[in-house]
MARTOR-280621 format. One record per residue: x, y, z of N, C-alpha, C in turn; residue number from 0. Coordinates in Angstrom, 2 decimals. Each point is the difference from the previous one (the first is absolute). Layout:
      n.x      n.y      n.z     ca.x     ca.y     ca.z      c.x      c.y      c.z  seq
        X        Y        Z        X        Y        Z        X        Y        Z  NUM
...
This chain:
      n.x      n.y      n.z     ca.x     ca.y     ca.z      c.x      c.y      c.z  seq
   -35.98    -4.05    25.39     0.55    -0.96    -0.95     1.45    -0.27     0.33    0
     0.36    -1.26     0.09     1.38    -0.36     0.34     0.81    -0.19    -1.26    1
     1.31    -0.02     0.16     0.88    -0.24    -1.13    -0.22    -1.40    -0.55    2
    -0.33    -0.95     0.85    -0.28    -1.35    -0.48    -1.18     0.01    -0.96    3
    -1.01     0.84     0.30    -1.15     0.12    -0.88     0.45     0.51    -1.37    4
     0.91     1.00     0.00     0.48     0.57    -1.25     0.78    -1.04    -0.79    5
     0.73    -0.86     0.70     0.86    -0.97    -0.67    -0.82    -0.98    -0.83    6
    -1.18    -0.39     0.48    -0.74    -1.06    -0.67    -1.08     0.54    -0.94    7
    -0.23     1.27    -0.02    -1.07     0.55    -0.79     0.39     0.12    -1.46    8
    -0.99     0.07    -0.87     0.25     0.20    -1.42     0.04     1.47    -0.37    9
    -0.21     0.87     0.96    -0.01     1.45    -0.26     1.00     0.69     0.93   10
     1.30    -0.31    -0.12     0.98     0.54     0.96     0.08     1.51     0.00   11
    -0.09     0.64    -1.18     0.16     1.45    -0.05    -1.23     0.70     0.58   12
    -1.19    -0.54    -0.27    -1.21     0.54     0.62     0.10    -0.09     1.52   13
     0.51    -1.13     0.47     0.05    -0.22     1.44     1.03     0.90     0.68   14
     1.11     0.24    -0.68     0.99     0.95     0.52    -0.62     1.39     0.07   15
    -0.70     0.39    -1.05    -0.67     1.31    -0.05    -1.00     0.13     1.14   16
    -0.81    -1.04     0.19    -1.02     0.03     1.05     0.64     0.04     1.38   17
     1.09    -0.75     0.18     0.69    -0.01     1.29     0.54     1.38     0.34   18
     0.62     0.66    -0.97     0.54     1.34     0.22    -1.09     0.99     0.38   19
    -1.12    -0.04    -0.72    -1.07     0.95     0.28    -0.63    -0.23     1.36   20
    -0.22    -1.26     0.35    -0.70    -0.29     1.24     0.91     0.07     1.22   21
     1.27    -0.40    -0.14     0.90    -0.02     1.15     0.77     1.29     0.18   22
     0.17     0.77    -1.06     0.74     1.27     0.06    -0.87     1.09    -0.60   23
    -1.09     0.32     0.67    -0.98     0.92    -0.58     0.56     1.41    -0.22   24
     1.12     0.34     0.67     0.60     1.32    -0.21     0.51     0.16    -1.43   25
     0.18    -1.10    -0.72     0.48     0.05    -1.37    -1.12     0.34    -0.99   26
    -1.24    -0.02     0.46    -1.14     0.19    -0.90    -0.15     1.45    -0.44   27
     0.08     0.93     0.94    -0.31     1.40    -0.30     0.86     0.57    -1.14   28
     1.33    -0.19     0.02     0.78     0.54    -1.12    -0.43    -0.57    -1.35   29
    -0.39    -1.26    -0.02    -0.45    -0.62    -1.25    -1.32     0.62    -0.46   30
    -0.92     0.21     0.92    -1.29     0.62    -0.34     0.22     1.42    -0.51   31
     0.88     0.74     0.66     0.30     1.36    -0.45     0.55     0.00    -1.43   32
     0.87    -0.97    -0.30     0.62    -0.07    -1.31    -1.00    -0.40    -1.08   33
    -0.82    -0.99     0.27    -0.89    -0.54    -1.03    -1.21     0.90    -0.24   34
    -0.58     0.52     1.09    -1.25     0.74    -0.13     0.18     1.52     0.13   35
     1.25     0.45     0.18     0.22     1.44     0.12    -0.56     0.58     1.28   36
    -0.10    -0.82     1.03    -0.48     0.48     1.29     1.13     0.72     0.75   37
    -0.35     0.61     1.11     1.00     0.71     0.81    -0.15    -0.38     1.48   38
    -0.14    -1.29     0.24    -0.12    -0.47     1.38     1.33     0.24     0.73   39
    -0.11     0.33     1.28     1.20     0.30     0.80     0.66    -1.25     0.58   40
    -0.76    -1.09     0.07     0.50    -1.21     0.65    -0.57    -0.19     1.39   41
    -0.71     1.00     0.49    -0.62    -0.08     1.32    -1.44    -0.52    -0.06   42
    -0.49    -0.24    -1.20    -1.38    -0.44    -0.16    -0.17    -1.44     0.50   43
    -1.22    -0.35     0.33    -0.32    -1.34     0.47    -0.35    -0.89    -1.19   44
     0.61    -1.19    -0.03    -0.28    -0.97    -1.06    -0.82    -1.14     0.60   45
    -1.14    -0.27    -0.58    -0.88    -1.07     0.49    -0.14    -1.04    -1.10   46
     0.51    -1.20     0.25    -0.04    -1.06    -1.00    -1.36    -0.68    -0.02   47
    -0.39    -0.42    -1.18    -1.23    -0.76    -0.20     0.37    -1.45    -0.25   48
    -0.94    -0.92     0.19     0.29    -1.41    -0.31     0.41    -0.15    -1.45   49
     1.00    -0.87    -0.25     0.45    -0.23    -1.38    -0.90    -0.97    -0.74   50
    -0.78    -0.79     0.76    -0.85    -1.01    -0.64    -1.38     0.60    -0.28   51
    -0.45    -0.16    -1.22    -1.34     0.44    -0.38    -0.69    -1.15    -0.72   52
    -1.33    -0.05     0.12    -0.76    -1.09    -0.61    -0.94     0.57    -1.05   53
     0.16    -0.49    -1.23    -0.79     0.48    -1.12    -1.13    -0.99    -0.24   54
    -1.22     0.49     0.04    -1.17    -0.86    -0.19    -0.13    -0.41    -1.47   55
    -0.26    -1.30    -0.22    -0.19    -0.53    -1.34    -1.42    -0.53    -0.15   56
    -0.37    -0.30    -1.23    -1.33    -0.57    -0.24    -0.10    -1.35     0.72   57
    -1.19    -0.28     0.49    -0.21    -1.25     0.70     0.34     0.08     1.47   58
     0.37     1.21     0.47     0.29     0.17     1.42     1.43    -0.30     0.39   59
     0.85    -0.38    -0.97     1.40    -0.28     0.33     0.77     1.30     0.23   60
     1.08    -0.13     0.76     0.86     1.14     0.27     1.43    -0.33    -0.39   61
     0.65     0.91    -0.69     1.41    -0.15    -0.32     0.80     0.94     0.90   62
     1.08    -0.53     0.58     0.84     0.83     0.85     1.01     0.76    -0.86   63
     0.15     1.30     0.27     1.00     0.83    -0.66     0.89     0.60     1.08   64
     1.31    -0.12    -0.20     0.96     0.51     0.99     0.76     1.16    -0.62   65
    -0.20     1.19     0.52     0.73     1.17    -0.48     1.38     0.03     0.65   66
     0.94     0.73    -0.62     1.30     0.17     0.65    -0.16     0.82     1.26   67
    -0.70     1.12    -0.12    -0.31     0.75     1.21    -1.03     1.09    -0.31   68
    -0.86     0.25     0.96    -0.93     1.13    -0.08    -0.08     0.62     1.39   69
    -0.13     1.31     0.03     0.04     0.71     1.28    -0.60     1.39    -0.16   70
    -0.24     0.64     1.13    -0.45     1.39     0.02     1.09     0.84     0.65   71
     0.15     1.22    -0.49     0.89     0.96     0.64    -0.86     1.13     0.55   72
     0.12     0.22     1.29    -0.77     1.05     0.68     0.89     1.23     0.18   73
    -0.27     1.02    -0.80     0.68     1.28     0.13    -1.05     1.08     0.17   74
     0.13     1.06    -0.79    -1.04     1.03     0.03    -1.31    -0.58    -0.51   75
     0.12    -0.98    -0.87    -1.15    -0.79    -0.42     0.44    -1.46    -0.07   76
    -0.96    -0.90    -0.05     0.31    -1.42    -0.04    -0.13    -0.50    -1.44   77
     1.06    -0.69    -0.48    -0.02    -0.54    -1.35     0.34    -1.49     0.04   78
    -0.64    -0.74    -0.90     0.29    -1.42    -0.14     1.03    -0.21    -1.10   79
     0.89    -0.98     0.22     1.00    -0.33    -1.00     0.07    -1.52    -0.19   80
     0.33    -0.39    -1.21     0.15    -1.42    -0.33     1.25    -0.13    -0.87   81
     0.98    -0.77     0.47     1.27    -0.16    -0.71     0.23    -1.45    -0.36   82
     0.53    -0.22    -1.20     0.36    -1.33    -0.45     1.43     0.03    -0.54   83
     0.65    -1.15     0.03     1.35    -0.15    -0.53    -0.05    -1.03    -1.12   84
     0.61     0.31    -1.13    -0.02    -0.89    -1.16     1.40    -0.07    -0.59   85
     0.51    -1.22    -0.21     1.36    -0.13    -0.52     0.10     0.45    -1.45   86
    -1.06    -0.17    -0.79     0.03     0.38    -1.42    -1.36     0.55    -0.41   87
    -0.01     0.71    -1.12    -1.26     0.55    -0.52    -0.97    -1.12    -0.34   88
    -1.24     0.18     0.44    -1.02    -1.03    -0.21    -1.36     0.69    -0.03   89
    -0.65     0.02    -1.17    -1.27     0.70    -0.14    -1.11    -0.63     0.83   90
     0.18    -1.26     0.42    -1.01    -0.62     0.85    -0.08     0.71     1.36   91
     1.04     0.81     0.30    -0.03     0.78     1.24    -1.25     0.87     0.07   92
    -0.45     0.49    -1.17    -1.17     0.88    -0.02    -1.23    -0.70     0.55   93
    -0.17    -1.26    -0.38    -1.15    -0.75     0.49     0.10    -0.19     1.51   94
     1.19    -0.36     0.46     0.19    -0.22     1.43    -0.17     1.30     0.78   95
     0.52     1.10    -0.52    -0.18     1.28     0.67    -1.48     0.37     0.12   96
    -0.74    -0.23    -1.08    -1.43     0.34     0.04    -0.71    -0.84     1.07   97
     0.32    -1.31     0.04    -0.61    -0.86     1.01     0.39     0.44     1.40   98
     1.30     0.26     0.21     0.47     0.40     1.33    -0.61     1.34     0.41   99
     0.07     0.98    -0.91    -0.45     1.35     0.35    -1.48     0.05     0.32  100
    -0.81    -0.71    -0.80    -1.44     0.02     0.27    -0.33    -0.74     1.29  101
     0.76    -1.06     0.30    -0.26    -0.72     1.24     0.44     0.83     1.21  102
     1.13     0.70    -0.12     0.45     0.91     1.07    -1.05     1.08     0.21  103
    -0.56     0.51    -1.10    -1.03     1.04     0.09    -1.25    -0.55     0.68  104
    -0.40    -1.23    -0.38    -1.20    -0.60     0.61     0.20    -0.26     1.49  105
     1.23    -0.43     0.36     0.27    -0.27     1.42    -0.25     1.23     0.86  106
     0.24     1.19    -0.57    -0.22     1.24     0.76    -1.22     0.75    -0.46  107
    -0.88    -0.69    -0.75    -1.20     0.66    -0.52    -0.98     0.41     1.10  108
    -0.81     0.98    -0.32    -0.96     0.51     0.98    -1.36     0.19    -0.67  109
    -1.02    -0.53     0.63    -1.36     0.14    -0.52    -0.77     1.00     0.86  110
    -0.50     1.03    -0.64    -0.87     0.96     0.66    -1.27     0.13    -0.81  111
    -1.10    -0.42     0.62    -1.26     0.00    -0.71     0.08    -1.01    -1.14  112
    -0.20     0.47    -1.22     0.06    -0.89    -1.15     1.24     0.25    -0.86  113
     1.05     0.54     0.64     1.24     0.33    -0.73     1.18    -0.75     0.61  114
     0.72    -0.74    -0.84     1.25    -0.65     0.41     1.16     0.87    -0.49  115
     0.85     0.43     0.92     1.17     0.80    -0.35     1.26    -0.82     0.20  116
     0.80    -0.12    -1.05     1.27    -0.72     0.08     1.12     0.92    -0.45  117
     1.16    -0.16     0.64     1.17     0.83    -0.34     1.12    -0.89    -0.49  118
     0.37     0.15    -1.26     1.10    -0.78    -0.55     1.33     0.54     0.54  119
     0.96    -0.88     0.24     1.29     0.45     0.52     0.87     0.63    -1.09  120
     0.99     0.77     0.42     1.05     0.45    -0.91     0.93    -1.20    -0.19  121
     0.17    -0.41    -1.25     0.71    -1.25    -0.27     1.27     0.22    -0.80  122
     0.98    -0.87     0.24     1.26     0.09    -0.72     0.64    -1.38    -0.06  123
     0.84    -0.20    -1.02     0.75    -1.25    -0.14     1.48     0.35    -0.11  124
     0.82    -0.78     0.68     1.45     0.12    -0.10     0.49    -1.08    -0.97  125
     0.53     0.40    -1.14     0.59    -0.94    -0.95     1.48    -0.14     0.29  126
     0.44    -1.23     0.21     1.41    -0.25     0.29     0.83    -0.09    -1.27  127
    -0.64    -0.39    -1.09     0.64     0.00    -1.31    -0.84     0.88    -0.92  128
     0.67     0.71    -0.89    -0.77     0.81    -0.94     0.74     0.09    -1.32  129
    -0.77     0.28    -1.05     0.52     0.20    -1.34    -0.44     1.38    -0.48  130
     0.44     0.37    -1.20    -0.41     1.29    -0.56    -1.51     0.06    -0.16  131
    -0.61    -1.18    -0.22    -1.45    -0.06    -0.22    -0.81     0.00     1.31  132
     0.68    -0.11     1.13    -0.72    -0.03     1.28    -0.68     1.35     0.23  133
    -1.32     0.01     0.19    -0.73     1.27     0.13     0.30     0.71     1.32  134
    -0.25     1.30     0.01     0.19     0.79     1.21    -1.23    -0.03     0.89  135
    -1.11    -0.47    -0.53    -1.21    -0.16     0.80    -0.90    -1.01    -0.69  136
    -0.89    -0.58     0.76    -1.02    -0.91    -0.52    -1.34     0.69     0.24  137
    -0.99    -0.34    -0.80    -1.29     0.68     0.15    -1.13    -1.02     0.00  138
    -0.95     0.24     0.88    -1.23    -0.78     0.04    -1.15     0.92    -0.38  139
    -0.78    -0.44    -0.96    -1.15     0.79    -0.46    -1.26    -0.80     0.26  140
    -0.93     0.60     0.71    -1.28    -0.65     0.32    -1.12     0.73    -0.72  141
    -0.71    -0.72    -0.84    -1.15     0.58    -0.70    -1.25    -0.40     0.76  142
    -0.64     0.95     0.60    -1.16    -0.26     0.85    -1.25     0.63    -0.62  143
    -1.19    -0.40     0.44    -1.22     0.64    -0.50    -0.02     1.50     0.29  144
     0.77     0.42     1.00     0.02     1.42     0.35     1.13     0.76    -0.66  145
     0.82    -0.67    -0.79     1.10     0.68    -0.67     1.29    -0.80     0.14  146
     1.05     0.49    -0.64     1.29    -0.67     0.01     0.89     0.58     1.09  147
     0.63    -0.91     0.74     0.92     0.41     1.07     1.36    -0.64    -0.27  148
     1.07     0.77     0.12     1.35    -0.51    -0.21     0.88     0.36     1.19  149
     0.95    -0.87     0.28     1.03     0.37     0.97     1.31    -0.70    -0.36  150
     1.11     0.62     0.39     1.33    -0.51    -0.33     0.60    -0.79     1.14  151
     0.75    -1.02    -0.36     0.85    -0.73     0.94     1.42     0.45    -0.28  152
     0.63     0.63     0.99     1.34     0.54    -0.20     1.03    -1.12    -0.11  153
     1.04     0.26    -0.77     1.06    -0.98    -0.21     1.31     0.55     0.53  154
     0.69    -0.82     0.80     1.34     0.34     0.49     0.96    -1.05    -0.56  155
     1.08     0.44    -0.60     0.96    -0.90    -0.64     1.30     0.02     0.81  156
     0.24    -1.07     0.73     1.13     0.01     0.92     1.33     0.13    -0.73  157
     0.11    -0.53    -1.22     1.26     0.05    -0.73     0.38     1.41    -0.44  158
    -0.94     0.91     0.06     0.28     1.38    -0.40     0.68     0.81     1.11  159
     0.10    -0.56     1.19     0.55     0.74     1.13     1.44    -0.39     0.26  160
     0.89     0.99    -0.03     1.40    -0.24     0.33     0.15    -0.04     1.52  161
     1.19    -0.40     0.45     0.25     0.02     1.45    -0.16     1.40     0.56  162
     0.46     1.01    -0.75    -0.14     1.38     0.47    -1.47     0.37     0.14  163
    -0.82    -0.40    -0.97    -1.44     0.27     0.08    -0.59    -0.65     1.24  164
     0.36    -1.25     0.23    -0.58    -0.76     1.11     0.30     0.66     1.34  165
     1.25     0.39     0.22     0.35     0.58     1.29    -0.42     1.47     0.10  166
     0.04     0.72    -1.11    -0.42     1.40     0.03    -1.48     0.13     0.30  167
    -0.81    -0.91    -0.57    -1.45     0.05     0.19    -0.46    -0.90     1.14  168
     0.94    -0.64     0.66    -0.30    -0.89     1.13    -0.88    -1.18    -0.41  169
     0.21    -0.49    -1.22    -0.79    -1.12    -0.51     0.69    -1.32     0.37  170
     0.21    -0.19     1.29     0.76    -1.16     0.47    -0.70    -1.31    -0.30  171
    -1.30     0.06    -0.22    -0.76    -1.20    -0.32     0.49    -0.62    -1.32  172
     0.65     0.79    -0.85     0.46    -0.50    -1.29     1.35    -0.72     0.09  173
     0.70     0.13     1.12     1.35    -0.57     0.10     0.03    -1.50    -0.26  174
    -0.89    -0.81     0.60     0.06    -1.44    -0.29    -0.17    -0.33    -1.48  175
    -0.66     0.90    -0.76    -0.25    -0.27    -1.41     1.02     0.68    -0.91  176
     0.99     0.66     0.57     0.99     0.71    -0.81     0.78    -0.97    -0.90  177
     0.15    -1.23     0.45     0.76    -1.00    -0.75    -0.61    -0.24    -1.39  178
    -1.30     0.30    -0.19    -0.64    -0.18    -1.31     0.67     0.86    -1.06  179
     0.57     1.14     0.39     0.64     0.88    -0.99     1.28    -0.60    -0.55  180
     0.50    -1.06     0.65     1.23    -0.67    -0.45    -0.29    -1.38    -0.63  181
    -1.25    -0.38    -0.06    -0.35    -1.37    -0.38     0.56    -0.40    -1.37  182
    -0.03     0.91    -0.97     0.45    -0.35    -1.35     1.51    -0.20    -0.08  183
     0.72     0.38     1.05     1.47    -0.09    -0.01     0.52    -1.14     0.89  184
    -0.90    -0.80     0.54     0.43    -1.08     0.90     1.02    -0.92    -0.69  185
    -0.22    -0.30    -1.28     0.93    -0.88    -0.72     1.40     0.59    -0.06  186
     0.09     1.32    -0.19     1.30     0.67    -0.04     0.67    -0.04     1.37  187
    -0.79     0.28     1.05     0.57     0.01     1.36     0.52    -1.38     0.39  188
    -0.71    -1.02    -0.48     0.37    -1.38     0.35     1.38    -0.36    -0.58  189
     0.31     0.57    -1.17     1.25    -0.35    -0.68     1.14     0.99     0.26  190
    -0.36     1.23     0.40     1.00     1.06     0.10     0.05     0.54     1.44  191
     1.05    -0.33     0.71     0.11     0.41     1.41     0.08     1.51     0.15  192
     0.59     0.69    -0.97     0.10     1.46     0.07    -1.39     0.64    -0.07  193
    -0.85    -0.52    -0.87    -1.37     0.53    -0.10    -0.80    -0.35     1.24  194
     0.21    -1.20     0.53    -0.68    -0.39     1.24     0.42     0.92     1.14  195
     1.26     0.40     0.00     0.51     0.90     1.04    -0.73     1.34    -0.02  196
    -0.32     0.49    -1.21    -0.76     1.25    -0.12    -1.38    -0.14     0.65  197
    -0.65    -1.15    -0.26    -1.30    -0.27     0.62     0.13    -0.04     1.52  198
     1.03    -0.65     0.50     0.21    -0.08     1.44     0.22     1.38     0.61  199
     0.69     0.87    -0.74     0.25     1.36     0.51    -1.30     0.77     0.14  200
    -0.94    -0.23    -0.92    -1.31     0.65     0.12    -0.70    -0.47     1.26  201
     0.08    -1.29     0.28    -0.68    -0.52     1.19     0.75     0.39     1.28  202
     1.28     0.22    -0.11     0.74     0.55     1.15    -0.51     1.40     0.31  203
    -0.30     0.76    -1.04    -0.55     1.33     0.16    -1.38    -0.06     0.66  204
    -0.83    -0.94    -0.46    -1.33    -0.17     0.60     0.12    -0.32     1.48  205
     0.86    -0.95     0.32     0.19    -0.40     1.39     0.45     1.17     0.85  206
     0.98     0.76    -0.48     0.52     1.13     0.77    -1.04     1.10     0.18  207
    -0.79     0.25    -1.03    -0.99     1.06     0.10    -1.15    -0.40     0.93  208
    -0.35    -1.27     0.00    -1.00    -0.47     0.96     0.51     0.15     1.43  209
     1.26    -0.34     0.22     0.59     0.15     1.34     0.06     1.46     0.40  210
     0.25     0.88    -0.99    -0.01     1.43     0.30    -1.38     0.48     0.43  211
    -1.05    -0.47    -0.68    -1.37     0.36     0.38    -0.33    -0.54     1.39  212
     0.49    -1.20     0.29    -0.21    -0.58     1.32     0.68     0.84     1.08  213
     1.23     0.39    -0.23     0.76     0.78     1.00    -0.62     1.38     0.23  214
    -0.66     0.54    -1.02    -0.64     1.32     0.15    -1.42    -0.11     0.54  215
    -0.45    -1.22     0.23    -1.34    -0.20     0.55    -1.11     0.12    -1.01  216
     0.34    -0.01    -1.31    -1.02     0.11    -1.04    -0.78    -1.30    -0.13  217
     0.70    -1.13     0.15    -0.65    -1.31    -0.02     0.41    -0.76     1.26  218
    -0.76    -1.01     0.33     0.30    -0.83     1.16     0.87    -1.19    -0.41  219
     0.59    -0.66     0.99     0.77    -1.21    -0.27    -0.91    -1.07    -0.61  220
    -1.23    -0.04     0.47    -0.96    -0.96    -0.54    -0.23     0.22    -1.49  221
    -0.19     1.27    -0.39    -0.22     0.32    -1.41     1.24    -0.33    -0.83  222
     1.18     0.34     0.51     1.24    -0.29    -0.73     0.14    -1.51    -0.22  223
    -0.21    -0.77     1.07     0.11    -1.46    -0.10    -0.99    -0.57    -1.01  224
    -1.21     0.52     0.00    -1.03    -0.53    -0.89     0.33     0.34    -1.45  225
     0.50     1.20    -0.26     0.39     0.36    -1.37     1.11    -0.93    -0.49  226
     0.99    -0.26     0.86     1.09    -0.91    -0.38    -0.54    -1.41    -0.22  227
    -0.86    -0.43     0.91    -0.63    -1.33    -0.12    -0.69    -0.17    -1.34  228
    -0.85     0.97    -0.30    -0.80    -0.10    -1.21     0.85     0.14    -1.26  229
     1.09     0.78     0.09     0.93     0.09    -1.14     0.63    -1.36    -0.28  230
     0.39    -0.69     1.06     0.58    -1.34    -0.17    -1.03    -0.98    -0.55  231
    -1.25     0.16     0.42    -1.04    -0.92    -0.47    -0.28     0.20    -1.48  232
    -0.06     1.26    -0.46    -0.19     0.27    -1.43     1.20    -0.54    -0.79  233
     1.19     0.25     0.51     1.23    -0.46    -0.65     0.00    -1.52    -0.17  234
    -0.47    -0.70     1.03    -0.03    -1.46    -0.02    -0.82    -0.53    -1.16  235
    -1.08     0.70    -0.34    -0.89    -0.47    -1.06     0.42     0.50    -1.37  236
     0.36     1.28    -0.10     0.29     0.56    -1.31     1.32    -0.51    -0.56  237
     0.97    -0.31     0.89     1.32    -0.47    -0.45     0.20    -1.47     0.32  238
    -1.08    -0.75    -0.10     0.05    -1.42     0.37     1.07    -0.77    -0.79  239
     0.20     0.37    -1.27     0.94    -0.72    -0.86     1.38     0.64    -0.04  240
     0.20     1.04     0.81     1.27     0.74    -0.05     0.64     0.03     1.39  241
     0.74    -1.03     0.27     0.56    -0.19     1.33     0.95     1.13     0.40  242
     0.86     0.46    -0.92     0.96     1.06     0.33    -0.71     1.31     0.32  243
    -1.07     0.29    -0.72    -0.78     1.21     0.26    -0.63    -0.07     1.39  244
    -0.64    -1.13     0.29    -0.65    -0.17     1.31     1.00     0.14     1.13  245
     1.08    -0.76    -0.09     0.97     0.00     1.09     0.74     1.33     0.10  246
     0.25     0.62    -1.15     0.71     1.28     0.01    -0.78     1.10     0.69  247
    -1.29     0.11    -0.34    -0.83     1.03     0.62    -0.27    -0.33     1.46  248
    -0.26    -1.27     0.28    -0.29    -0.41     1.38     1.22     0.27     0.91  249
     1.20    -0.17    -0.55     1.21     0.24     0.79     0.10     1.46     0.46  250
    -0.55     0.90    -0.83     0.03     1.42     0.34    -1.14     0.37     0.94  251
    -1.21    -0.44    -0.34    -1.18     0.40     0.77    -0.09    -0.68     1.35  252
     0.65    -1.14     0.14    -0.10    -0.72     1.26    -0.64    -1.34    -0.24  253
     0.26    -0.91     0.89    -0.47    -1.37    -0.17    -1.45    -0.15     0.32  254
    -0.27    -1.03     0.74    -1.37    -0.42     0.25    -0.59     0.76     1.19  255
    -0.38     1.26    -0.26    -0.62     0.79     1.07    -1.42    -0.51     0.25  256
    -0.75    -0.12    -1.08    -1.35    -0.55     0.00    -1.03     0.83     0.75  257
    -1.17    -0.02    -0.56    -1.10     0.83     0.51    -0.32    -0.32     1.44  258
     0.01    -1.29     0.38    -0.42    -0.31     1.36     0.98     0.54     1.02  259
     1.28     0.19    -0.39     0.94     0.61     0.93    -0.33     1.47     0.21  260
    -0.35     0.67    -1.10    -0.41     1.40     0.12    -1.26     0.10     0.85  261
    -0.93    -0.92    -0.22    -1.23     0.02     0.79     0.28    -0.28     1.47  262
     0.98    -0.86     0.27     0.36    -0.29     1.38     0.45     1.27     0.72  263
     0.77     0.84    -0.70     0.43     1.27     0.59    -1.21     0.79     0.44  264
    -0.98     0.09    -0.90    -1.20     0.78     0.29    -0.82    -0.65     1.12  265
    -0.19    -1.31    -0.09    -0.84    -0.69     0.98     0.61     0.04     1.39  266
     1.34    -0.13     0.07     0.65     0.07     1.31    -0.15     1.38     0.60  267
     0.07     1.02    -0.85    -0.20     1.36     0.50    -1.40     0.21     0.52  268
    -0.99    -0.52    -0.73    -1.39     0.11     0.43    -0.20    -0.73     1.33  269
     0.53    -1.23     0.08    -0.15    -0.79     1.21     0.62     0.71     1.20  270
     1.20     0.55    -0.22     0.68     0.70     1.10    -0.79     1.22     0.44  271
    -0.56     0.72    -0.98    -0.79     1.19     0.33    -1.25    -0.36     0.80  272
    -0.66    -1.10    -0.40    -1.20    -0.43     0.72     0.34    -0.39     1.43  273
     1.09    -0.75     0.16     0.38    -0.45     1.34     0.35     1.19     0.89  274
     0.69     0.99    -0.56     0.32     1.18     0.78    -1.28     0.74     0.39  275
    -0.98     0.01    -0.92    -1.27     0.65     0.31    -0.73    -0.70     1.12  276
    -0.01    -1.33    -0.02    -0.66    -0.77     1.07     0.68     0.25     1.34  277
     1.33    -0.09    -0.01     0.74     0.21     1.25    -0.23     1.40     0.56  278
    -0.06     0.98    -0.91    -0.25     1.37     0.45    -1.38     0.15     0.61  279
    -1.00    -0.63    -0.62    -1.37     0.06     0.53    -0.08    -0.64     1.38  280
     0.61    -1.17     0.13    -0.01    -0.70     1.29     0.67     0.85     1.07  281
     1.13     0.60    -0.32     0.74     0.81     0.96    -0.83     1.19     0.47  282
    -0.65     0.67    -0.92    -0.82     1.17     0.35    -1.15    -0.41     0.91  283
    -0.69    -1.09    -0.36    -1.16    -0.43     0.79     0.42    -0.47     1.39  284
     1.16    -0.65     0.09     0.50    -0.42     1.32     0.28     1.22     0.87  285
     0.64     1.00    -0.58     0.32     1.22     0.75    -1.24     0.73     0.47  286
    -1.09    -0.17    -0.73    -1.26     0.63     0.39    -0.77    -0.83     1.02  287
     0.55    -1.16     0.35    -0.64    -0.85     1.00    -1.14    -0.83    -0.53  288
    -0.05    -0.18    -1.31    -1.07    -0.81    -0.60     0.24    -1.47     0.37  289
    -1.03    -0.72     0.45     0.15    -1.42     0.36     0.51    -0.84    -1.17  290
     0.76    -1.05     0.34     0.60    -0.85    -1.03    -1.04    -0.62    -0.93  291
    -1.12    -0.45     0.56    -1.03    -0.62    -0.82    -0.55     0.98    -1.03  292
    -0.17     1.25     0.42    -0.49     1.03    -0.92     1.02     0.27    -1.09  293
     1.30     0.01     0.37     1.06     0.21    -0.99    -0.02    -1.13    -1.03  294
    -0.15    -1.23     0.49    -0.07    -1.15    -0.92    -1.11     0.17    -1.02  295
    -1.18     0.36     0.49    -1.14     0.17    -0.90     0.24     1.12    -1.00  296
     0.65     1.07     0.50     0.25     1.16    -0.85     0.93    -0.35    -1.16  297
     1.13    -0.67     0.28     0.94    -0.29    -1.08    -0.50    -1.14    -0.90  298
    -0.83    -0.90     0.56    -0.61    -1.02    -0.85    -0.87     0.66    -1.06  299
    -0.79     0.98     0.45    -0.92     0.67    -0.91     0.74     0.90    -0.99  300
     0.96     0.79     0.51     0.68     0.99    -0.83     0.91    -0.63    -1.04  301
     0.68    -1.10     0.40     0.99    -0.60    -0.89    -0.42    -1.37    -0.52  302
    -1.24    -0.38     0.28    -0.54    -1.28    -0.51     0.87    -1.18     0.42  303
     0.30    -0.09     1.31     0.86    -1.05     0.52    -0.83    -1.05     0.74  304
     0.53    -1.20     0.07    -0.63    -1.04     0.81     0.33     0.25     1.47  305
    -0.78    -0.55     0.94     0.31     0.17     1.42     1.40    -0.49     0.36  306
     0.42    -1.10    -0.61     1.32    -0.56     0.30     1.11     0.98    -0.39  307
    -0.11     0.53    -1.22     1.02     0.94    -0.47    -0.03     1.28     0.82  308
    -1.19     0.45     0.38    -0.13     1.24     0.75     0.72    -0.07     1.34  309
    -0.08    -1.16     0.65     0.58    -0.14     1.33     1.50     0.20     0.02  310
     0.70    -0.34    -1.10     1.46     0.12     0.01     0.45     1.44     0.10  311
    -0.87     0.94    -0.37     0.36     1.42     0.06    -0.17     0.57     1.41  312
    -0.59    -0.80     0.91    -0.14     0.47     1.39     1.17    -0.47     0.86  313
C-alpha cells in the first residue's frame, strides 16, 4: 500500500495500522506479547494471510470483507491471529469480528471423513480513542445444538500507554497513534505557543529515542522512516483543522519522508543484493570453466531473468 492510497482512503488510521503491520513485521511480536500475554522472542516466523475474505450470502452472492490483518506465528506451536484497528468504540465491531473470524477459520478448515475442523484465530482490536465505558474485552457467544461456546476479543487502548510504556515495552507500533492522547487539547495548543512547545518536546523525545534504537541496531532505517511517515500521516488527518499543531509536530519529526521513500531504501537494498548474488554466481561458474550458454541458462532459471537481461552479466 502506498502513501497515495492512504491519502485518498476513507479509513486512514486502519490503513496506517495495516501498513505498519505488513511493512514492519518486527513490530508485531511485542504487540502480541502485550495483548495476549505471550512470550515470543521475536525470532518466530510470521506468515500473513490474505486480507480479503468473501462471505457467502443467500442467492449465491458474495460480500467481500477486508480485515486489517491476519497472520500465523510459528513458534513452538503455530497460532493464528487477527488484529483490527478502530478509532472509537463501536459495538458493530462484534458482528464484523464474527464474520472475519469464521471466514479465517473456514479458509484454513480441514475435512477428514465426515468431520470439518475449523480453528478460530486469537483476535484483538486496538482502540485509538477510549472512554471510561470502553470495555477491556469483547465477547462472542455461540449457542449451538452441541452446547454454548464463548471466546473473548482482546482490547488494547492506545491512549492508556505513556511514552515510557511504549519504549519500555517496545510497542513502537503505537507511536504513530500517540497523538490521539493529545487530541482533546488541540484547541489549547493552537492558541498557546507555550503549551504547543511542550507537545513538540515530547515529539523531540520520540525522534531522539527512535534514532537511539536505530544506532543500537534495534530497528532498521526502513522501520524508523516508516514510523515517522505514518506518524505524519495520522497527524495530517487528526489535526486537519489545527494548522499550528500539524506544522509544529511535523517540524520536529521531519518533513515529507513518506512511505515510498522508506520502501525505496528497502527495495534498493534488495536489488543490490540480488545483483551481487548474480554476479557472484557468474564468477564462480566462469572460474569452473562452465560454458557461457550454460551460465546463461543457469541464471535465467535461478533468478527468473530474460535472456536479454542475463547476457549483460556475462
